C-alpha positions in Angstrom: 75.2 -62.0 -11.8 78.1 -59.8 -12.8 76.7 -59.3 -16.4 73.6 -57.6 -15.0 75.7 -55.4 -12.8 77.9 -54.5 -15.7 74.8 -53.7 -17.9 73.2 -51.6 -15.2 76.4 -49.7 -14.7 76.7 -49.0 -18.4 73.1 -47.8 -18.6 73.7 -45.5 -15.6 76.7 -44.0 -17.3 74.7 -43.5 -20.5 71.9 -41.8 -18.6 74.3 -39.5 -16.8 75.9 -38.5 -20.1 72.5 -37.8 -21.6 71.5 -35.7 -18.6 74.7 -33.7 -18.8 74.3 -33.2 -22.5 70.8 -31.9 -21.9 72.1 -29.5 -19.2 74.9 -28.3 -21.5 72.4 -27.7 -24.3 70.1 -25.7 -22.0 73.0 -23.6 -20.7 74.2 -22.8 -24.3 70.6 -21.8 -25.2 70.2 -19.6 -22.1 73.7 -18.1 -22.7 72.7 -17.0 -26.2 69.9 -14.8 -24.7 72.0 -13.4 -21.9 73.2 -9.8 -22.5 76.3 -8.5 -20.8 75.6 -5.8 -18.2 78.3 -3.4 -17.0 78.2 -1.5 -13.8 80.2 1.5 -12.6 81.3 2.0 -9.0 79.0 4.9 -8.5 75.9 3.1 -9.8 73.1 2.7 -7.3 69.8 0.9 -6.9 67.2 3.3 -5.5 64.1 1.8 -4.0 61.1 3.7 -5.3 57.5 3.5 -4.3 55.4 1.8 -7.0 51.8 2.4 -5.8 49.6 3.0 -2.9 47.8 -0.2 -1.9 45.6 0.8 1.0 44.7 3.7 3.3 43.8 3.9 7.0 43.5 6.4 9.7 45.6 5.7 12.8 43.8 6.9 15.9 46.1 8.3 18.5 45.1 9.7 21.9 44.3 13.2 20.7 44.5 13.0 16.9 43.9 10.9 13.8 46.8 10.3 11.4 46.1 9.2 7.8 48.5 6.5 6.7 49.0 4.8 3.3 50.3 1.3 2.6 52.9 1.5 -0.1 54.4 -1.1 -2.5 58.1 -0.6 -3.2 60.3 -1.9 -6.0 62.9 -3.7 -3.9 65.8 -5.9 -4.6 64.4 -8.2 -1.9 61.2 -8.8 -3.9 57.8 -7.5 -2.9 57.9 -5.1 0.0 55.2 -3.1 1.7 55.3 -0.4 4.3 52.9 1.9 6.1 53.8 5.6 5.8 52.3 8.8 7.0 50.2 10.2 4.2 51.1 13.8 4.6 54.9 13.2 4.6 54.6 10.7 1.8 52.5 13.0 -0.4 55.2 15.7 -0.1 57.9 13.3 -1.3 55.9 11.4 -3.9 53.0 13.5 -5.1 52.7 11.6 -8.4 51.4 8.6 -6.6 48.4 10.6 -5.4 47.3 11.8 -8.9 46.1 8.3 -9.7 42.9 7.0 -8.2 44.0 5.0 -5.2 41.8 3.0 -2.8 
């Protein structure tokens, strides 16, 4: 009857306290590894191309346009775009010195 309800309630309270203690311990441990980072108003994040993943030739009516698939370092995670090879090579020639597919 009521004793079982009381016992169960006490055990639930104990379990909640232990879970909270474990969370607090994990947070303290993680906070020790955290380093403060300071930013200035003029700081920027510039997305840069990381590598060329693939190459294709886009066939248009009267011409063929070489394009490259580029992987970017993006705040949104992995990001890929297709770019015209000639324009991209002018802007980022260092990516073409490596052996790309």
